[in-house]
Backbone as CSV, one residue per row, in Angstrom:
resi,resn,N_x,N_y,N_z,CA_x,CA_y,CA_z,C_x,C_y,C_z
1,UNK,111.586,2.594,85.024,112.334,3.775,85.449,113.609,3.338,86.154
2,UNK,114.664,4.126,85.959,115.962,3.872,86.587,116.138,4.740,87.830
3,UNK,116.958,4.235,88.761,117.371,5.010,89.927,118.876,4.848,90.100
4,UNK,119.523,5.906,90.580,120.941,5.863,90.921,121.052,5.611,92.416
5,UNK,121.771,4.560,92.775,121.992,4.240,94.179,123.472,4.419,94.483
6,UNK,123.759,5.351,95.383,125.122,5.711,95.763,125.394,5.067,97.117
7,UNK,126.304,4.112,97.139,126.528,3.302,98.332,127.757,3.762,99.113
8,UNK,127.534,4.139,100.355,128.577,4.363,101.364,129.683,5.330,100.978
9,UNK,129.330,6.392,100.295,130.323,7.435,100.013,130.415,8.327,101.259
10,UNK,130.955,7.725,102.302,130.991,8.319,103.632,132.435,8.589,104.048
11,UNK,132.584,9.517,104.965,133.921,9.948,105.384,134.786,8.797,105.880
12,UNK,134.232,7.843,106.631,135.039,6.730,107.133,135.560,5.825,106.026
13,UNK,134.942,5.854,104.843,135.394,5.026,103.728,136.199,5.804,102.691
14,UNK,135.985,7.112,102.605,136.585,7.892,101.503,137.710,8.816,101.956
15,UNK,137.576,9.428,103.103,138.614,10.360,103.558,139.908,9.611,103.881
16,UNK,141.043,10.289,103.701,142.350,9.666,103.949,142.476,9.128,105.364
17,UNK,141.896,9.831,106.339,141.982,9.399,107.729,140.759,8.589,108.171
18,UNK,139.958,8.145,107.221,138.781,7.347,107.542,139.159,6.003,108.136
19,UNK,138.325,5.506,109.031,138.595,4.254,109.732,138.812,3.089,108.752
20,UNK,137.999,2.996,107.719,138.118,1.937,106.703,138.304,2.552,105.322
21,UNK,139.243,3.440,105.208,139.431,4.179,103.964,139.727,3.254,102.777
22,UNK,139.168,3.600,101.659,139.459,2.893,100.411,140.660,3.527,99.709
23,UNK,141.212,4.572,100.320,142.404,5.217,99.786,142.156,5.906,98.457
24,UNK,143.185,5.961,97.612,143.055,6.648,96.328,141.933,6.098,95.448
25,UNK,141.671,4.802,95.524,140.619,4.196,94.690,139.264,4.841,94.980
26,UNK,138.966,5.086,96.240,137.695,5.710,96.614,137.609,7.160,96.159
27,UNK,138.711,7.863,96.256,138.741,9.268,95.826,138.561,9.400,94.310
28,UNK,139.133,8.457,93.573,139.115,8.535,92.106,137.712,8.435,91.518
29,UNK,136.772,7.822,92.208,135.433,7.633,91.632,134.506,8.821,91.886
30,UNK,134.914,9.761,92.713,134.053,10.899,93.073,133.610,11.715,91.852
31,UNK,134.514,12.135,90.956,134.058,12.930,89.806,133.027,12.188,88.946
32,UNK,133.225,10.893,88.735,132.287,10.109,87.942,130.914,10.073,88.619
33,UNK,130.907,9.849,89.925,129.634,9.805,90.659,128.932,11.153,90.577
34,UNK,129.675,12.232,90.699,129.075,13.567,90.581,128.412,13.760,89.218
35,UNK,129.067,13.284,88.154,128.485,13.369,86.810,127.175,12.580,86.728
36,UNK,127.167,11.391,87.306,125.970,10.550,87.265,124.826,11.184,88.064
37,UNK,125.140,11.787,89.189,124.114,12.464,89.995,123.451,13.554,89.160
38,UNK,124.243,14.359,88.488,123.702,15.423,87.638,122.819,14.829,86.543
39,UNK,123.313,13.786,85.883,122.571,13.139,84.798,121.219,12.596,85.284
40,UNK,121.227,11.900,86.401,119.981,11.315,86.904,119.007,12.402,87.359
41,UNK,119.506,13.447,87.986,118.618,14.549,88.395,118.002,15.220,87.167
42,UNK,118.786,15.431,86.129,118.272,16.063,84.907,117.171,15.231,84.261
43,UNK,117.241,13.902,84.446,116.234,13.000,83.887,115.090,12.720,84.865
44,UNK,115.048,13.465,85.976,114.041,13.268,87.016,114.000,11.823,87.514
45,UNK,115.158,11.203,87.573,115.282,9.844,88.104,115.746,9.921,89.551
46,UNK,115.265,9.016,90.403,115.646,9.051,91.812,117.154,8.920,92.031
47,UNK,117.656,9.705,92.967,119.033,9.628,93.442,118.946,9.243,94.914
48,UNK,119.546,8.113,95.240,119.415,7.554,96.585,120.801,7.355,97.189
49,UNK,121.012,7.927,98.358,122.254,7.753,99.101,122.029,6.687,100.162
50,UNK,122.853,5.649,100.117,122.803,4.582,101.109,123.976,4.805,102.056
51,UNK,123.679,4.828,103.363,124.702,5.196,104.338,124.826,4.164,105.453
52,UNK,126.010,3.581,105.560,126.321,2.707,106.683,126.097,3.506,107.958
53,UNK,125.427,2.913,108.932,125.119,3.626,110.175,124.980,2.596,111.296
54,UNK,126.031,2.462,112.081,126.105,1.396,113.085,125.911,1.899,114.514
55,UNK,125.421,0.991,115.346,125.398,1.216,116.793,126.836,1.058,117.305
56,UNK,127.117,1.602,118.477,128.479,1.538,119.018,128.952,0.111,119.283
57,UNK,128.009,-0.784,119.558,128.370,-2.168,119.882,127.955,-3.147,118.785
58,UNK,127.889,-2.674,117.553,127.441,-3.490,116.430,128.297,-4.753,116.294
59,UNK,127.652,-5.888,116.017,128.356,-7.164,115.860,129.297,-7.169,114.657
60,UNK,129.067,-6.270,113.696,129.971,-6.181,112.552,131.386,-5.833,112.996
61,UNK,131.489,-5.196,114.166,132.797,-4.789,114.664,133.611,-5.967,115.191
62,UNK,133.026,-7.171,115.187,133.809,-8.375,115.465,134.737,-8.677,114.280
63,UNK,134.363,-8.187,113.095,135.160,-8.432,111.886,135.922,-7.205,111.409
64,UNK,135.318,-6.034,111.571,135.903,-4.790,111.089,136.020,-3.809,112.242
65,UNK,136.986,-2.887,112.170,137.076,-1.870,113.230,135.803,-1.024,113.274
66,UNK,135.465,-0.498,114.447,134.279,0.376,114.540,134.356,1.516,113.526
67,UNK,133.296,1.641,112.731,133.250,2.639,111.659,131.808,3.091,111.463
68,UNK,131.646,4.257,110.886,130.324,4.795,110.537,129.328,4.651,111.687
69,UNK,129.779,4.974,112.875,128.881,4.928,114.036,127.897,6.089,113.901
70,UNK,126.619,5.779,114.099,125.540,6.745,113.924,125.871,8.077,114.591
71,UNK,125.641,9.150,113.859,125.829,10.527,114.321,127.286,10.921,114.577
72,UNK,128.235,10.168,114.021,129.633,10.595,114.101,130.018,11.225,112.767
73,UNK,131.118,11.940,112.769,131.586,12.582,111.541,131.866,11.542,110.451
74,UNK,132.414,10.404,110.837,132.748,9.360,109.871,131.548,8.772,109.161
75,UNK,130.367,8.913,109.741,129.151,8.355,109.133,128.473,9.335,108.177
76,UNK,129.068,10.488,107.966,128.473,11.521,107.114,128.887,11.352,105.654
77,UNK,127.992,11.704,104.757,128.285,11.703,103.320,129.407,12.708,103.060
78,UNK,130.346,12.351,102.198,131.481,13.231,101.919,130.986,14.574,101.366
79,UNK,131.741,15.601,101.649,131.343,16.952,101.254,131.336,17.164,99.740
80,UNK,132.092,16.343,99.005,132.118,16.466,97.542,130.770,16.144,96.915
81,UNK,129.947,15.400,97.610,128.625,15.033,97.105,127.579,15.794,97.914
82,UNK,126.739,16.533,97.222,125.741,17.351,97.903,124.362,16.729,97.769
83,UNK,123.769,16.411,98.898,122.416,15.866,98.911,121.443,17.024,98.704
84,UNK,120.524,16.855,97.758,119.510,17.872,97.501,118.165,17.409,98.034
85,UNK,117.212,18.346,98.118,115.901,18.056,98.691,115.210,16.850,98.066
86,UNK,115.328,16.661,96.773,114.645,15.557,96.116,115.322,14.200,96.288
87,UNK,116.526,14.185,96.851,117.268,12.941,97.032,116.757,12.191,98.255
88,UNK,116.936,10.901,98.244,116.549,10.048,99.376,117.828,9.582,100.068
89,UNK,117.831,9.620,101.404,118.939,9.101,102.197,118.402,7.948,103.032
90,UNK,119.056,6.793,102.900,118.637,5.603,103.643,119.830,5.098,104.446
91,UNK,119.621,4.910,105.728,120.668,4.389,106.605,120.515,2.878,106.716
92,UNK,121.653,2.185,106.738,121.634,0.724,106.839,122.622,0.268,107.911
93,UNK,122.366,-0.931,108.436,123.265,-1.483,109.447,124.019,-2.712,108.953
94,UNK,123.694,-3.195,107.787,124.338,-4.383,107.241,124.845,-4.086,105.832
95,UNK,125.472,-5.071,105.206,126.104,-4.864,103.906,125.114,-4.457,102.822
96,UNK,123.989,-5.142,102.748,123.017,-4.867,101.692,122.174,-3.642,102.012
97,UNK,121.971,-2.808,101.006,121.117,-1.627,101.162,119.652,-2.007,101.330
98,UNK,119.312,-3.249,101.038,117.927,-3.708,101.159,117.622,-4.298,102.529
99,UNK,118.628,-4.850,103.204,118.388,-5.571,104.451,118.004,-4.615,105.585
100,UNK,116.790,-4.775,106.089,116.337,-3.978,107.226,116.059,-2.521,106.911
101,UNK,115.880,-2.181,105.611,115.592,-0.796,105.222,114.304,-0.762,104.398
102,UNK,113.872,0.444,104.056,112.681,0.574,103.209,113.043,0.828,101.738
103,UNK,114.249,0.453,101.330,114.690,0.713,99.956,113.771,0.056,98.926
104,UNK,113.441,-1.206,99.100,112.578,-1.897,98.137,111.222,-1.206,98.027
105,UNK,110.624,-0.873,99.141,109.328,-0.184,99.147,109.442,1.162,98.430
106,UNK,110.491,1.925,98.736,110.691,3.231,98.114,110.811,3.096,96.591
107,UNK,111.622,2.142,96.138,111.816,1.954,94.693,110.503,1.566,94.011
108,UNK,109.751,0.671,94.615,108.492,0.228,94.014,107.473,1.369,93.970
109,UNK,107.444,2.184,95.011,106.524,3.336,95.019,106.877,4.333,93.916
110,UNK,108.148,4.423,93.579,108.605,5.341,92.526,108.514,4.711,91.133
111,UNK,108.143,3.445,91.050,108.046,2.776,89.762,109.383,2.362,89.181
112,UNK,110.382,2.212,90.027,111.728,1.849,89.589,111.818,0.333,89.397
113,UNK,112.341,-0.066,88.240,112.577,-1.488,87.998,114.028,-1.766,87.597
114,UNK,114.808,-0.701,87.500,116.211,-0.820,87.106,117.044,0.114,87.967
115,UNK,118.111,-0.435,88.563,118.969,0.386,89.420,120.385,0.419,88.872
116,UNK,121.057,1.532,89.138,122.444,1.744,88.739,123.237,1.989,90.013
117,UNK,124.256,1.160,90.233,125.015,1.226,91.471,126.374,1.883,91.279
118,UNK,126.716,2.733,92.251,128.050,3.322,92.374,128.385,3.338,93.857
119,UNK,129.672,3.471,94.163,130.072,3.603,95.563,131.086,2.562,95.984
120,UNK,131.140,2.359,97.293,132.123,1.456,97.908,131.422,0.545,98.916
121,UNK,132.038,-0.496,99.235,133.132,-1.213,98.625,132.561,-2.226,97.636
122,UNK,133.173,-2.333,96.481,132.684,-3.191,95.410,132.406,-4.600,95.904
123,UNK,133.327,-5.154,96.675,133.258,-6.549,97.101,132.448,-6.765,98.375
124,UNK,131.908,-5.704,98.938,131.113,-5.873,100.164,129.728,-5.296,99.918
125,UNK,129.530,-4.041,100.201,128.181,-3.470,100.161,127.607,-3.373,98.755
126,UNK,128.431,-3.104,97.759,127.923,-3.059,96.385,127.500,-4.467,95.957
127,UNK,128.347,-5.453,96.204,128.054,-6.837,95.830,126.773,-7.352,96.493
128,UNK,126.638,-7.153,97.786,125.476,-7.701,98.494,124.193,-6.924,98.200
129,UNK,124.323,-5.654,97.892,123.163,-4.896,97.431,122.727,-5.398,96.060
130,UNK,123.689,-5.644,95.180,123.371,-6.165,93.848,122.697,-7.531,93.954
131,UNK,123.197,-8.392,94.829,122.607,-9.727,94.989,121.165,-9.629,95.458
132,UNK,120.904,-8.812,96.460,119.529,-8.661,96.950,118.624,-8.039,95.893
133,UNK,119.149,-7.077,95.159,118.347,-6.442,94.100,117.950,-7.464,93.041
134,UNK,118.881,-8.291,92.631,118.574,-9.320,91.635,117.555,-10.314,92.192
135,UNK,117.706,-10.702,93.458,116.753,-11.622,94.083,115.358,-11.017,94.178
136,UNK,115.280,-9.700,94.216,113.991,-9.000,94.275,113.446,-8.670,92.883
137,UNK,114.191,-9.026,91.851,113.699,-8.860,90.491,114.089,-7.581,89.786
138,UNK,115.008,-6.814,90.344,115.446,-5.587,89.687,116.495,-5.888,88.625
139,UNK,116.497,-5.090,87.566,117.597,-5.082,86.615,118.691,-4.247,87.277
140,UNK,119.930,-4.750,87.268,121.014,-4.076,87.995,122.167,-3.760,87.051
141,UNK,122.583,-2.491,87.070,123.748,-2.013,86.337,124.775,-1.529,87.349
142,UNK,126.031,-1.836,87.086,127.111,-1.324,87.921,128.056,-0.548,87.020
143,UNK,128.293,0.716,87.354,129.250,1.519,86.601,130.650,1.186,87.112
144,UNK,131.440,0.553,86.267,132.787,0.147,86.682,133.615,1.354,87.149
145,UNK,133.462,2.509,86.475,134.206,3.709,86.864,133.655,4.355,88.127
146,UNK,132.544,3.810,88.654,131.901,4.408,89.821,131.962,3.570,91.073
147,UNK,132.729,2.460,91.043,132.851,1.612,92.227,134.318,1.398,92.558
148,UNK,134.599,1.169,93.842,135.978,0.990,94.291,136.015,0.175,95.572
149,UNK,137.208,-0.304,95.875,137.440,-1.056,97.099,138.859,-0.795,97.589
150,UNK,139.108,-1.146,98.828,140.460,-1.064,99.379,141.278,-2.289,98.954
151,UNK,140.620,-3.269,98.314,141.252,-4.520,97.900,140.998,-4.722,96.399
152,UNK,141.996,-4.453,95.568,141.831,-4.511,94.111,141.492,-5.913,93.612
153,UNK,142.084,-6.929,94.213,141.787,-8.300,93.793,140.318,-8.640,94.087
154,UNK,139.851,-8.292,95.275,138.453,-8.537,95.638,137.506,-7.691,94.780
155,UNK,137.919,-6.481,94.430,137.142,-5.603,93.548,136.906,-6.297,92.206
156,UNK,137.971,-6.829,91.619,137.857,-7.530,90.344,136.982,-8.773,90.447
157,UNK,137.156,-9.533,91.515,136.326,-10.724,91.721,134.855,-10.345,91.810
158,UNK,134.554,-9.301,92.577,133.157,-8.889,92.775,132.510,-8.461,91.461
159,UNK,133.236,-7.738,90.629,132.686,-7.348,89.324,132.351,-8.581,88.493
160,UNK,133.255,-9.558,88.481,132.995,-10.805,87.738,131.799,-11.546,88.328
161,UNK,131.721,-11.624,89.625,130.627,-12.323,90.301,129.286,-11.658,90.001
162,UNK,129.253,-10.339,90.054,128.007,-9.628,89.769,127.574,-9.846,88.319
163,UNK,128.536,-9.885,87.418,128.208,-10.070,86.004,127.854,-11.521,85.688
164,UNK,128.704,-12.441,86.077,128.562,-13.840,85.652,127.550,-14.636,86.476
165,UNK,127.485,-14.388,87.762,126.588,-15.163,88.618,125.249,-14.467,88.832
166,UNK,125.285,-13.162,89.050,124.055,-12.431,89.362,123.351,-11.904,88.116
167,UNK,124.048,-11.826,87.001,123.424,-11.317,85.785,123.311,-9.813,85.726
168,UNK,124.157,-9.133,86.483,124.178,-7.668,86.437,124.914,-7.228,85.178
169,UNK,124.622,-6.031,84.734,125.340,-5.448,83.606,126.438,-4.546,84.164
170,UNK,127.670,-4.843,83.781,128.791,-3.991,84.179,128.993,-3.005,83.027
171,UNK,128.801,-1.743,83.324,128.968,-0.702,82.307,130.417,-0.239,82.394
172,UNK,131.201,-0.584,81.386,132.647,-0.407,81.436,133.141,0.932,80.906
173,UNK,132.423,1.587,80.073,132.892,2.869,79.543,131.713,3.818,79.423
174,UNK,131.901,5.017,79.899,130.890,6.057,79.771,131.401,7.385,80.214
């Protein structure tokens, strides 16, 4: 069974005034992600929202400005994407959606062996989630039209790394 994993489509990453905005690149992937959400729901496949959620004094802020602080507006899923009752929301404190969360347990309980990734940032949270998923034995697909970054060069590198080193399938047209 497949699951759609939507990574960090949060106000601090997507909105123009977001602390770590991905700018136009992040906005451009929203319609594609909405289409995939509809498709996965119609197929009764899990839709999972992964949400960066940091403490105010998180060590990650030694590298990046404070962002997605728990219970702030910036840590909320963008309004363009509507979470429904059957969807799962998982909060994370690190780059990988698997690190310190119950994502692996949830996927195994649902019988999921293949995941499809969309969201931001391609070269950070998408990449490290893909790496952990592959290390855990999942088949991983990344929709190229569904991922973005604030750094186009790093975005391209991450897609190559996920495909060539991790063995993920990059779905280029759909």
